[in-house]
LOTOR-559279 format. One record per residue: residue in one letter; chain; x, y, z of N, C-alpha, C, CB in turn. Coordinates in steps of 0.2 Angstrom, whole numbers, plus 5000, padded with zeros to 4 digits. Glycine has a CB too. Layout:
<type:A	mol:A	n.xx:X	n.yy:Y	n.zz:Z	ca.xx:X	ca.yy:Y	ca.zz:Z	c.xx:X	c.yy:Y	c.zz:Z	cb.xx:X	cb.yy:Y	cb.zz:Z>
...
! end
This chain:
<type:M	mol:A	n.xx:6077	n.yy:5168	n.zz:5524	ca.xx:6084	ca.yy:5170	ca.zz:5527	c.xx:6083	c.yy:5176	c.zz:5531	cb.xx:6089	cb.yy:5170	cb.zz:5522>
<type:S	mol:A	n.xx:6079	n.yy:5181	n.zz:5529	ca.xx:6079	ca.yy:5187	ca.zz:5532	c.xx:6075	c.yy:5186	c.zz:5539	cb.xx:6075	cb.yy:5192	cb.zz:5528>
<type:N	mol:A	n.xx:6070	n.yy:5182	n.zz:5539	ca.xx:6066	ca.yy:5181	ca.zz:5545	c.xx:6071	c.yy:5178	c.zz:5551	cb.xx:6060	cb.yy:5176	cb.zz:5544>
<type:K	mol:A	n.xx:6075	n.yy:5173	n.zz:5549	ca.xx:6079	ca.yy:5170	ca.zz:5554	c.xx:6084	c.yy:5175	c.zz:5556	cb.xx:6083	cb.yy:5164	cb.zz:5550>
<type:R	mol:A	n.xx:6087	n.yy:5179	n.zz:5552	ca.xx:6091	ca.yy:5185	ca.zz:5555	c.xx:6088	c.yy:5189	c.zz:5559	cb.xx:6094	cb.yy:5189	cb.zz:5549>
<type:N	mol:A	n.xx:6082	n.yy:5191	n.zz:5558	ca.xx:6078	ca.yy:5196	ca.zz:5562	c.xx:6077	c.yy:5192	c.zz:5569	cb.xx:6071	cb.yy:5198	cb.zz:5559>
<type:L	mol:A	n.xx:6075	n.yy:5186	n.zz:5569	ca.xx:6074	ca.yy:5182	ca.zz:5575	c.xx:6080	c.yy:5182	c.zz:5579	cb.xx:6072	cb.yy:5175	cb.zz:5573>
<type:N	mol:A	n.xx:6086	n.yy:5181	n.zz:5576	ca.xx:6092	ca.yy:5181	ca.zz:5580	c.xx:6094	c.yy:5188	c.zz:5583	cb.xx:6098	cb.yy:5179	cb.zz:5575>
<type:I	mol:A	n.xx:6093	n.yy:5193	n.zz:5579	ca.xx:6094	ca.yy:5200	ca.zz:5582	c.xx:6089	c.yy:5201	c.zz:5588	cb.xx:6093	cb.yy:5205	cb.zz:5577>
<type:A	mol:A	n.xx:6083	n.yy:5199	n.zz:5588	ca.xx:6078	ca.yy:5200	ca.zz:5593	c.xx:6081	c.yy:5196	c.zz:5599	cb.xx:6071	cb.yy:5197	cb.zz:5591>
<type:V	mol:A	n.xx:6083	n.yy:5190	n.zz:5598	ca.xx:6085	ca.yy:5186	ca.zz:5604	c.xx:6091	c.yy:5189	c.zz:5607	cb.xx:6087	cb.yy:5179	cb.zz:5602>
<type:V	mol:A	n.xx:6096	n.yy:5192	n.zz:5603	ca.xx:6102	ca.yy:5195	ca.zz:5606	c.xx:6100	c.yy:5201	c.zz:5610	cb.xx:6107	cb.yy:5197	cb.zz:5600>
<type:E	mol:A	n.xx:6096	n.yy:5205	n.zz:5607	ca.xx:6093	ca.yy:5212	ca.zz:5610	c.xx:6090	c.yy:5210	c.zz:5617	cb.xx:6089	cb.yy:5216	cb.zz:5606>
<type:K	mol:A	n.xx:6086	n.yy:5205	n.zz:5617	ca.xx:6083	ca.yy:5203	ca.zz:5623	c.xx:6088	c.yy:5201	c.zz:5629	cb.xx:6078	cb.yy:5197	cb.zz:5622>
<type:E	mol:A	n.xx:6093	n.yy:5198	n.zz:5627	ca.xx:6098	ca.yy:5195	ca.zz:5632	c.xx:6103	c.yy:5201	c.zz:5634	cb.xx:6102	cb.yy:5190	cb.zz:5629>
<type:V	mol:A	n.xx:6103	n.yy:5206	n.zz:5631	ca.xx:6108	ca.yy:5212	ca.zz:5633	c.xx:6105	c.yy:5216	c.zz:5638	cb.xx:6110	cb.yy:5216	cb.zz:5626>
<type:E	mol:A	n.xx:6108	n.yy:5217	n.zz:5643	ca.xx:6105	ca.yy:5221	ca.zz:5649	c.xx:6106	c.yy:5229	c.zz:5646	cb.xx:6109	cb.yy:5220	cb.zz:5655>
<type:R	mol:A	n.xx:6101	n.yy:5232	n.zz:5648	ca.xx:6100	ca.yy:5239	ca.zz:5646	c.xx:6105	c.yy:5243	c.zz:5651	cb.xx:6093	cb.yy:5242	cb.zz:5647>
<type:V	mol:A	n.xx:6109	n.yy:5247	n.zz:5648	ca.xx:6114	ca.yy:5251	ca.zz:5651	c.xx:6113	c.yy:5259	c.zz:5651	cb.xx:6121	cb.yy:5250	cb.zz:5649>
<type:W	mol:A	n.xx:6110	n.yy:5261	n.zz:5645	ca.xx:6108	ca.yy:5268	ca.zz:5644	c.xx:6101	c.yy:5269	c.zz:5643	cb.xx:6112	cb.yy:5271	cb.zz:5638>
<type:F	mol:A	n.xx:6098	n.yy:5274	n.zz:5645	ca.xx:6091	ca.yy:5276	ca.zz:5644	c.xx:6090	c.yy:5283	c.zz:5642	cb.xx:6087	cb.yy:5275	cb.zz:5651>
<type:R	mol:A	n.xx:6085	n.yy:5283	n.zz:5637	ca.xx:6083	ca.yy:5290	ca.zz:5635	c.xx:6079	c.yy:5293	c.zz:5641	cb.xx:6079	cb.yy:5290	cb.zz:5629>
<type:Q	mol:A	n.xx:6078	n.yy:5299	n.zz:5641	ca.xx:6074	ca.yy:5303	ca.zz:5647	c.xx:6068	c.yy:5299	c.zz:5649	cb.xx:6074	cb.yy:5310	cb.zz:5646>
<type:K	mol:A	n.xx:6064	n.yy:5298	n.zz:5643	ca.xx:6057	ca.yy:5295	ca.zz:5644	c.xx:6058	c.yy:5288	c.zz:5647	cb.xx:6053	cb.yy:5295	cb.zz:5638>
<type:E	mol:A	n.xx:6062	n.yy:5284	n.zz:5645	ca.xx:6063	ca.yy:5278	ca.zz:5647	c.xx:6066	c.yy:5278	c.zz:5655	cb.xx:6068	cb.yy:5274	cb.zz:5643>
<type:A	mol:A	n.xx:6070	n.yy:5282	n.zz:5656	ca.xx:6073	ca.yy:5283	ca.zz:5663	c.xx:6067	c.yy:5285	c.zz:5668	cb.xx:6078	cb.yy:5288	cb.zz:5663>
<type:A	mol:A	n.xx:6063	n.yy:5289	n.zz:5666	ca.xx:6057	ca.yy:5291	ca.zz:5670	c.xx:6052	c.yy:5285	c.zz:5671	cb.xx:6053	cb.yy:5296	cb.zz:5667>
<type:K	mol:A	n.xx:6051	n.yy:5281	n.zz:5666	ca.xx:6047	ca.yy:5275	ca.zz:5667	c.xx:6050	c.yy:5270	c.zz:5671	cb.xx:6046	cb.yy:5272	cb.zz:5660>
<type:W	mol:A	n.xx:6057	n.yy:5269	n.zz:5670	ca.xx:6061	ca.yy:5264	ca.zz:5674	c.xx:6060	c.yy:5266	c.zz:5682	cb.xx:6068	cb.yy:5264	cb.zz:5672>
<type:L	mol:A	n.xx:6061	n.yy:5272	n.zz:5683	ca.xx:6061	ca.yy:5275	ca.zz:5690	c.xx:6054	c.yy:5276	c.zz:5693	cb.xx:6064	cb.yy:5281	cb.zz:5691>
<type:G	mol:A	n.xx:6049	n.yy:5276	n.zz:5688	ca.xx:6042	ca.yy:5277	ca.zz:5690	c.xx:6040	c.yy:5284	c.zz:5692	cb.xx:6040	cb.yy:5272	cb.zz:5696>
<type:V	mol:A	n.xx:6043	n.yy:5288	n.zz:5689	ca.xx:6042	ca.yy:5296	ca.zz:5690	c.xx:6040	c.yy:5299	c.zz:5683	cb.xx:6048	cb.yy:5299	cb.zz:5693>
<type:G	mol:A	n.xx:6038	n.yy:5305	n.zz:5683	ca.xx:6037	ca.yy:5309	ca.zz:5677	c.xx:6043	c.yy:5311	c.zz:5674	cb.xx:6032	cb.yy:5314	cb.zz:5678>
<type:E	mol:A	n.xx:6043	n.yy:5313	n.zz:5667	ca.xx:6049	ca.yy:5315	ca.zz:5664	c.xx:6051	c.yy:5322	c.zz:5667	cb.xx:6047	cb.yy:5316	cb.zz:5656>
<type:S	mol:A	n.xx:6046	n.yy:5326	n.zz:5669	ca.xx:6048	ca.yy:5332	ca.zz:5672	c.xx:6052	c.yy:5331	c.zz:5678	cb.xx:6042	cb.yy:5336	cb.zz:5674>
<type:T	mol:A	n.xx:6051	n.yy:5326	n.zz:5682	ca.xx:6056	ca.yy:5325	ca.zz:5688	c.xx:6063	c.yy:5323	c.zz:5685	cb.xx:6053	cb.yy:5319	cb.zz:5692>
<type:I	mol:A	n.xx:6063	n.yy:5319	n.zz:5680	ca.xx:6070	ca.yy:5317	ca.zz:5678	c.xx:6073	c.yy:5324	c.zz:5675	cb.xx:6070	cb.yy:5312	cb.zz:5672>
<type:K	mol:A	n.xx:6070	n.yy:5328	n.zz:5672	ca.xx:6072	ca.yy:5334	ca.zz:5669	c.xx:6075	c.yy:5339	c.zz:5675	cb.xx:6067	cb.yy:5338	cb.zz:5665>
<type:D	mol:A	n.xx:6071	n.yy:5339	n.zz:5680	ca.xx:6073	ca.yy:5343	ca.zz:5686	c.xx:6079	c.yy:5341	c.zz:5689	cb.xx:6067	cb.yy:5343	cb.zz:5691>
<type:M	mol:A	n.xx:6079	n.yy:5334	n.zz:5690	ca.xx:6085	ca.yy:5331	ca.zz:5693	c.xx:6092	c.yy:5332	c.zz:5689	cb.xx:6084	cb.yy:5323	cb.zz:5693>
<type:R	mol:A	n.xx:6091	n.yy:5332	n.zz:5682	ca.xx:6096	ca.yy:5334	ca.zz:5678	c.xx:6099	c.yy:5341	c.zz:5679	cb.xx:6095	cb.yy:5333	cb.zz:5670>
<type:L	mol:A	n.xx:6094	n.yy:5346	n.zz:5678	ca.xx:6095	ca.yy:5353	ca.zz:5679	c.xx:6098	c.yy:5355	c.zz:5685	cb.xx:6089	cb.yy:5357	cb.zz:5677>
<type:N	mol:A	n.xx:6096	n.yy:5352	n.zz:5691	ca.xx:6099	ca.yy:5354	ca.zz:5697	c.xx:6105	c.yy:5350	c.zz:5699	cb.xx:6093	cb.yy:5353	cb.zz:5703>
<type:G	mol:A	n.xx:6107	n.yy:5346	n.zz:5695	ca.xx:6114	ca.yy:5342	ca.zz:5696	c.xx:6113	c.yy:5336	c.zz:5700	cb.xx:6118	cb.yy:5347	cb.zz:5699>
<type:T	mol:A	n.xx:6107	n.yy:5334	n.zz:5702	ca.xx:6107	ca.yy:5327	ca.zz:5706	c.xx:6107	c.yy:5321	c.zz:5701	cb.xx:6101	cb.yy:5327	cb.zz:5710>
<type:L	mol:A	n.xx:6107	n.yy:5322	n.zz:5695	ca.xx:6107	ca.yy:5316	ca.zz:5690	c.xx:6112	c.yy:5318	c.zz:5684	cb.xx:6100	cb.yy:5314	cb.zz:5688>
<type:S	mol:A	n.xx:6117	n.yy:5314	n.zz:5684	ca.xx:6121	ca.yy:5314	ca.zz:5678	c.xx:6118	c.yy:5312	c.zz:5672	cb.xx:6128	cb.yy:5310	cb.zz:5679>
<type:Y	mol:A	n.xx:6120	n.yy:5315	n.zz:5666	ca.xx:6117	ca.yy:5314	ca.zz:5660	c.xx:6122	c.yy:5316	c.zz:5654	cb.xx:6110	cb.yy:5317	cb.zz:5659>
<type:Y	mol:A	n.xx:6121	n.yy:5313	n.zz:5649	ca.xx:6125	ca.yy:5314	ca.zz:5643	c.xx:6120	c.yy:5316	c.zz:5637	cb.xx:6130	cb.yy:5308	cb.zz:5641>
<type:T	mol:A	n.xx:6123	n.yy:5320	n.zz:5632	ca.xx:6119	ca.yy:5321	ca.zz:5626	c.xx:6123	c.yy:5318	c.zz:5620	cb.xx:6117	cb.yy:5329	cb.zz:5625>
<type:F	mol:A	n.xx:6119	n.yy:5315	n.zz:5616	ca.xx:6122	ca.yy:5312	ca.zz:5610	c.xx:6118	c.yy:5314	c.zz:5604	cb.xx:6124	cb.yy:5305	cb.zz:5611>
<type:G	mol:A	n.xx:6120	n.yy:5318	n.zz:5600	ca.xx:6116	ca.yy:5320	ca.zz:5594	c.xx:6109	c.yy:5323	c.zz:5596	cb.xx:6114	cb.yy:5314	cb.zz:5590>
<type:G	mol:A	n.xx:6109	n.yy:5327	n.zz:5601	ca.xx:6103	ca.yy:5330	ca.zz:5604	c.xx:6098	c.yy:5326	c.zz:5608	cb.xx:6099	cb.yy:5332	cb.zz:5598>
<type:T	mol:A	n.xx:6101	n.yy:5319	n.zz:5609	ca.xx:6097	ca.yy:5315	ca.zz:5613	c.xx:6100	c.yy:5315	c.zz:5620	cb.xx:6096	cb.yy:5308	cb.zz:5610>
<type:V	mol:A	n.xx:6096	n.yy:5315	n.zz:5625	ca.xx:6098	ca.yy:5315	ca.zz:5632	c.xx:6099	c.yy:5307	c.zz:5634	cb.xx:6093	cb.yy:5318	cb.zz:5637>
<type:L	mol:A	n.xx:6104	n.yy:5305	n.zz:5637	ca.xx:6106	ca.yy:5298	ca.zz:5639	c.xx:6108	c.yy:5298	c.zz:5646	cb.xx:6111	cb.yy:5295	cb.zz:5634>
<type:I	mol:A	n.xx:6105	n.yy:5293	n.zz:5650	ca.xx:6106	ca.yy:5293	ca.zz:5657	c.xx:6108	c.yy:5286	c.zz:5658	cb.xx:6100	cb.yy:5295	cb.zz:5661>
<type:R	mol:A	n.xx:6114	n.yy:5285	n.zz:5662	ca.xx:6116	ca.yy:5278	ca.zz:5663	c.xx:6112	c.yy:5275	c.zz:5669	cb.xx:6123	cb.yy:5278	cb.zz:5666>
<type:K	mol:A	n.xx:6111	n.yy:5268	n.zz:5668	ca.xx:6107	ca.yy:5264	ca.zz:5673	c.xx:6110	c.yy:5265	c.zz:5680	cb.xx:6106	cb.yy:5257	cb.zz:5670>
<type:S	mol:A	n.xx:6116	n.yy:5265	n.zz:5680	ca.xx:6120	ca.yy:5265	ca.zz:5686	c.xx:6119	c.yy:5272	c.zz:5690	cb.xx:6127	cb.yy:5264	cb.zz:5685>
<type:D	mol:A	n.xx:6118	n.yy:5277	n.zz:5686	ca.xx:6116	ca.yy:5283	ca.zz:5689	c.xx:6109	c.yy:5283	c.zz:5692	cb.xx:6117	cb.yy:5289	cb.zz:5684>
<type:L	mol:A	n.xx:6104	n.yy:5280	n.zz:5689	ca.xx:6098	ca.yy:5279	ca.zz:5691	c.xx:6097	c.yy:5275	c.zz:5697	cb.xx:6093	cb.yy:5276	cb.zz:5686>
<type:E	mol:A	n.xx:6101	n.yy:5270	n.zz:5697	ca.xx:6102	ca.yy:5265	ca.zz:5703	c.xx:6105	c.yy:5269	c.zz:5709	cb.xx:6106	cb.yy:5259	cb.zz:5702>
<type:R	mol:A	n.xx:6109	n.yy:5273	n.zz:5708	ca.xx:6112	ca.yy:5278	ca.zz:5713	c.xx:6107	c.yy:5282	c.zz:5716	cb.xx:6118	cb.yy:5282	cb.zz:5711>
<type:Q	mol:A	n.xx:6103	n.yy:5285	n.zz:5712	ca.xx:6097	ca.yy:5289	ca.zz:5715	c.xx:6092	c.yy:5285	c.zz:5719	cb.xx:6093	cb.yy:5292	cb.zz:5709>
<type:I	mol:A	n.xx:6091	n.yy:5279	n.zz:5717	ca.xx:6087	ca.yy:5275	ca.zz:5721	c.xx:6090	c.yy:5274	c.zz:5728	cb.xx:6085	cb.yy:5268	cb.zz:5718>
<type:K	mol:A	n.xx:6096	n.yy:5272	n.zz:5728	ca.xx:6099	ca.yy:5271	ca.zz:5735	c.xx:6099	c.yy:5277	c.zz:5739	cb.xx:6107	cb.yy:5269	cb.zz:5734>
<type:K	mol:A	n.xx:6099	n.yy:5283	n.zz:5736	ca.xx:6099	ca.yy:5289	ca.zz:5740	c.xx:6093	c.yy:5290	c.zz:5744	cb.xx:6101	cb.yy:5295	cb.zz:5736>
<type:V	mol:A	n.xx:6087	n.yy:5288	n.zz:5741	ca.xx:6081	ca.yy:5289	ca.zz:5744	c.xx:6078	c.yy:5283	c.zz:5748	cb.xx:6076	cb.yy:5291	cb.zz:5738>
<type:T	mol:A	n.xx:6082	n.yy:5278	n.zz:5748	ca.xx:6079	ca.yy:5272	ca.zz:5752	c.xx:6084	c.yy:5271	c.zz:5758	cb.xx:6079	cb.yy:5266	cb.zz:5747>
! end
């Protein structure tokens, strides 16, 4: 029974689109270094939120940054 439940959770997680990224994940998604993401946060060009000490960045904010440079 436990294996079936784990499988169902994995399928649901795979189908859900990612909306929030941690800083490291955001850097990987954009194809830049973490220091670039940090610089963008600190100079105000990238919005972010903190939750329990973790930096969270919305996917839509990352997409907005892509549109600015293309």
